[in-house]
C-alpha positions in Angstrom: 4.1 15.4 3.8 2.2 14.7 7.0 -1.5 14.5 6.3 -4.1 14.9 9.0 -7.4 13.1 8.8 -10.2 13.3 11.2 -12.6 10.3 11.6 -15.8 9.6 13.3 -16.0 6.0 14.5 -19.1 4.5 16.1 -19.5 0.8 17.0 -16.1 0.0 15.4 -17.3 1.4 12.0 -16.4 4.6 10.2 -19.2 7.1 10.1 -17.4 10.1 8.5 -13.9 11.0 7.5 -12.2 14.2 6.4 -8.6 15.1 5.5 -8.2 18.5 7.0 -4.6 19.5 6.1 -1.0 18.7 5.6 2.3 19.8 7.0 6.0 19.5 6.0 7.0 18.6 9.6 5.6 16.1 12.0 5.9 18.2 15.2 3.7 21.0 13.7 1.1 18.4 12.5 1.1 16.8 15.9 0.8 20.1 17.8 -2.2 21.1 15.7 -4.1 17.8 16.3 -3.2 17.4 20.0 -4.5 20.9 20.7 -7.6 20.5 18.6 -6.6 23.6 16.7 -9.6 25.3 14.8 -11.9 22.8 16.5 -10.8 19.8 14.5 -13.2 17.7 16.6 -16.2 19.6 15.2 -18.3 17.7 17.8 -18.1 14.5 15.8 -14.5 13.5 15.0 -13.6 11.3 18.0 -10.4 10.1 16.3 -7.6 11.7 14.2 -4.5 10.4 12.6 -1.3 11.6 11.0 0.0 9.8 7.9 3.5 10.4 6.5 2.9 10.3 2.7 5.7 10.4 0.3 5.3 12.0 -3.2 4.2 9.7 -6.0 1.3 7.6 -7.1 -0.7 5.3 -4.8 1.3 6.2 -1.7 0.2 5.5 1.8 1.5 5.1 5.4 1.3 1.6 6.8 1.7 2.9 10.4 -0.2 6.1 10.9 -0.2 7.7 14.3 -3.6 7.7 15.9 -5.2 10.1 18.4 -8.4 9.9 20.4 -10.4 12.9 21.5 -10.9 13.6 25.2 -14.0 15.7 25.9 -12.9 16.9 29.4 -9.6 18.4 28.2 -10.8 19.2 24.6 -7.6 17.7 23.3 -6.5 14.6 21.4 -4.1 12.0 22.9 -2.1 9.3 21.2 -3.8 5.9 21.1 -3.7 2.5 19.5 -5.3 2.0 16.2 -9.1 1.5 16.8 -10.5 -2.0 16.8 -11.7 -2.9 13.3 -9.1 -0.6 11.6 -6.0 -2.8 12.0 -5.7 -3.5 8.3 -6.8 -0.2 6.8 -4.4 2.1 5.0 -4.7 5.3 2.9 -7.1 7.3 5.0 -6.1 10.8 3.7 -5.8 9.9 0.0 -8.1 6.9 -0.2 
C-alpha cells in the first residue's frame, strides 16, 4: 500500500501531520499528491510524502518520497527529506 501523509513543518519541526489516504499503485498516489487533489495542502501542509508500507505489524518505509508545496503553481514537487527529519520513519502509521 502507498500511504500519503501531509505534514506542516515550521523551523525544522513538525507542527501537524495527517495521513490522508492510501493507494494500491504508486503512480495514482503520486498523481494525487502532485496535483494537490482535494486541496491536500489545506493552507498548512507544506510537505507531503508517500510511504510504501507492506502488510504486517510495525511496518514502515525507510525511504519515503517527499514533496514540497509550491504556492505559485498550487502543486507539490519532489524534494529531499526536510532538514531535521533525516532519521524519522513511520509517518503514516506512527
